[in-house]
Every structure is written in structure tokens, then in C-alpha cells.
N, C-alpha and C positions, 0 to 999 in steps of 0.2 A: 600405174607408174608411170608410162610413156605418155601419157596425155599427165599427169599434174608435172612434168620435168618440162614439157613443149609448154603448157600455160606457165610456167613461171621462165620460160626461156621469153617468151613474146613479151608479158609483163615488164621483162629488165626494158626488153626490144623498146615497147610502146612509151615507158619511166624517159630513158636514156634519152628520146626524139624530141619528146615535150621540153627535157631540163635545153637540152641542143637548143631549140626553138625560142624558150622563155629567155636564156642566158643575154639573145643583145636589147632585146625590151629594159630585161632589171638592168645589162651594163648599162643604156643609155638613162635609166631613168634614178639610177644611183649618180649619174656623173649630173645629169639637171640639178639634186636636190646639192648635190659638193656645190656646183657655181650659184646655186642661187643662194646658199651660206655663205659666200665668199665675197658675192654682188651686197648681200647685206650689210659684210663686216666692213668691204671702203668703204659704202656708202654713211655710212651708221661713223665710220671715224674722220669722214672728211668734214659729214654735216657738222657733230659733236666740233671739230676743232673751228672747223670757220665762226658759229655761232658760239663757239668761249672765247674768242680770239677779238673779235668786235663789241664784246657782252664786259669783258671787263675794265673797269676803270682804270686800274692802274695801267694800262698796254695803252691806250685811247695816251693818258696821261701823262709817259713817259716819251710817246712818237710824235703828238703833236706839235712840242718844240723845236723837232728836230727836222721834221721837214716841211715848215708853214715856208713859198715862198720858193722851196725848188723845185724843179725843173720836173717833170713826169719821171724820163730818166730815173734822174736822183733817187726822187724820192722814193720810186721803184726800190731802188736798191737800196736806200734806209728800212724800208718794210721786210725787204725779202730776206737782208742779211738776223735784222735782226727777230724774227720765224723759223730762220733754221733755228737761230740759239736757242729760241724757245721748247722748239720738237724735239729738238735735240735732247733736252734738259722733261722735257715731259713727257717721251718717253723714257727712259733710264728710271723716271718716277716709275711711271704703269709697269714697266717687268719687275721695278725693284716688290711693288705691291700682289703680282702678280706672283712671283718670288716665294714672301714671305704666308699667299694663300694657298700655295704648296708644300711650307711647311720646311724653307730651303731658309740653314739659317745665312746673315750676309753680316758680315761684323759682327756677331754675337749676335744678333738680333732673328726673330724669329725659330721655328725649331720647336715650337713650344707654345702656352698663352700666358708664359711670365707679365703683370702688370710690369715689372721694372719695363719690361721690354718696351710698352706702352707710352710710360713717362716716358720715357727718353725718346720715343717719336716724335712727344707732342712739343720738349721742350727744341727739342730739332724745326721741328715744324716752326713754331716762333723763332725763334731765333732766325728764320729763311724770310718769313712777314718782317722782323725790324729790319732786314737787311738790306728789301725791296722797299720797307718806305724812307729809309738813310737814301736811297739811290733817287730815286723822287725825289725828294726835296734839293741830292746836288742837281741832277736835274735840270728843276727851277731856279738855285739861284746863281747856276751856272748860264740858264735863259736870257736872266735876268742880269747881269753881268754882262752878257755878249753884246743885247741888246742898250745899255750904256754906252760901249764902245760904239755901240754907232752911231749914235746921237755926238759920240766927240769927232766922229769924222766927219758928220754931217757939218756942224759947226765949222769944221777945219775946212770944209769949200767954200762952204758960205764965205766967209773970212775972204777965201780964196778970192773970190767973186765967180763962184761958178753958181749954177742956179741948183735948187732944189733936186729936179728932174735928172742935172744932171751928174750927183751928189750919189741916187741913188738906182741910177737907170741899170748897174747889174743889180736887178734883183736876185741871183742866185747867192750873193755875198750879204743876204738878211741877216739876221741875228738867228744864226740855230744852233745851238750848240754843237759840240764836235761830231759831224759825221765820218769819221772812220767806222773802216769795217771791224777793228776787236773791240774798240767801247762800244758799241751795239749790239755787233757777237755775243759780248758778256753780260752787258741786259735784256738781250735775249732771254738766253742761258739762264738769269739771276731768275727773271720772273715767270718762268716754267716752273719752275720747284715751287712753285705759292701753292700753299693749302685750297687755296680759290679754285683751284681749278682740277680738287680732287675729283667732283660728284661726276667731272666729265669723262675722268680714264675712267671710273668706276667701270663698264662693259668689258675692257679692256682685262679688268682682272675676274669678270665672271665667267668670260668667255673658258670652254675647259680645256685647250691645248695651249702650250707654247705658240705654236703655229698664227694659229686664231686670233693669239692675245695682239700676237709682234705686226700680224697684219691690221691691223684694225690700227695699234698706236702708231704705226709707218701715215695710214693715211690722215690721221689723227693728227699728224708734226703737218704733212702736204695741207691741209684745210686747212689749218691755224698762217701758215706762208703765201697760201693764196688768199686769203681776205687781210690780209696783215698789208700785203704786198698791193694789195686794190684798193685799199682807204688809204693809205699812205699815197700811192699818184691820184689819187682823185682832192686831198687838201693839198697837196705839195701844188702842181699845177692848177687846181680852182684856184688857192689863194692868188696866184703868179699873174693868171690873167684877168682877175677882177683887179687889181694891183692897175696892171693896163687898163682894162677899161671904163675904168671909176678915174680912172689920171690920179691916182693912191697908191705914190712910189715907194712910202710909207707902211700902206699897210697891212703886209707880210711880217713886218717889224712888230705890229703893234701887237699882232693873233697870234707874232712869236710871244712876246710879252703876257697875253693875254693867258697865251696856256702856259706858260713858263708860271705862272703866280700860280693856275690850277695843281701844274703838277706839284708845287712845292703845300700846296692844301693836303691832294691825298697824301703824299709823303707824309705829311706828321699827322695825320689822321690812323694813316694804316701803321703808321710807328706807334698810336694812344693803343691801339687795339691791340698790335701784338701785343706792349708788356701789360695789359691786363690782365 
């Protein structure tokens, strides 16, 4: 009997010793796994957002007329504000998708597999695509209109005896649709709701936890914002320097007109596809 009690005591003591010895490595291993998962989520979100930002035809069509000929800091501001708006709406769209996956009812949607819910979502998506197409058409028309106004101002300068270079010296004033922060932000928000970007948001819906999904979406938004800011900075400063290097002060205007027609064309195609 005493032998059994002694053996049991020794066994418990040995188990406790082994557990206490293995606890730190196990804890470190769990922390390493969690850190690896977090890193993968953040990296995946940043790359997904960056690739979507520069791959979306509607994105560049909306931004090219706004940033051609601008100095780098103004072009960067346009891209950053637009990317912020896009990131906010994309994050909201991803969280709604995650909530619907979990069976949460949002404004009457979700909480089941009712086919009418999917029909309503489809119609809502078509409406947003139509709104995006219309916004691109408006951007194109405004860009063309402001280019014509720039031509009129140029003619006035020439009639007053000033040179073409003097008339167009402030390249910052070259025809570019309004870069007001509110307008740019709203346009970015609108484009973020496009179903075109839904596949790139799929990982946010597939992740198991709210925290993981939100981490991916925030990283996605930051990636979009960074990529768009870089793109508009290069486009704006590049066209501005090219106009000076080539002694073509009207080059940004011509590029803005071309990109405005591109935005107009993409907008028409977008509307046609949305109405099909």
C-alpha cells in the first residue's frame, strides 16, 4: 500500500515537472503560430488591396483625368483621399459579407437561405455598378469641358500678346476635374462598393473570426490607399515633368483630354454591362 502511494506521488510530481518544463516552449509555439497567422493575414490584405487598386479599369479611368499635370504632392493627395474612400466602403462591404456568412440578419438580409435575399443583393449590386458607370461618364464630361475652358483661356492670353508658354506656365492649373476632397472621397467610396472587387475580398469572408476578417480588410484598405497614392503621384509628377522636358506645356491638357475620353468610354461600357 505504501509502495503504491509513493509511486502515485512520484508519478504526479514527475508529470507536474514535465508539464512545467514544456509549458514555455508550448506557449512560445502557440505565440509563433498566432504571429504567423497575423502576418499572413496582413500581408495578404495589403497585396490583395494593392493589386486590386492598380488592376481595376474603373480606378485609373476615374483618377487619370484628376491627376494629369499635377505636382506630386497634389496628385498624391488625390490618390490618398480616393483610396481612403475606397478602403472604407470595401471594408464595410467585406464586413457585411462576413456577417451574412455567420447568419446575421442585416436590414432584413441574411439569417437564412431565402432566394429573394440574393435577388435583392443582385439588384443592389447592379444599381451600384450603374452608379459607378454614371460617375465615370460625369468625370469624362467634366474633364473635356475643363479642357475646352483651358483652350479658351489660352486663346485670350494669345490675343493679349502673351506667349503660349506664359499662358500655360502654371501646369498645376491644367484641365483636371475638380480635386475637391469631398468629391474625390465620395467617388472613392462609390467605387469601393463595386462588385468587381468582390473576389479580392473573399478571404475576409472565409476567415473564421471577426478579428481576423477586420484585420484583413483594414490591411486591404491600406494596400489600396498606398498603391493608388503611388500611381497618382507617378502619373501627376511624370506628366508635369514631361511637359517641361519636351517644352510641351499643353501636354498635361492633351493627356487629360485623352484620359477623360477613356473615362467616358469605360463609363458607357460599365453602364451597358450593369443594365444587362
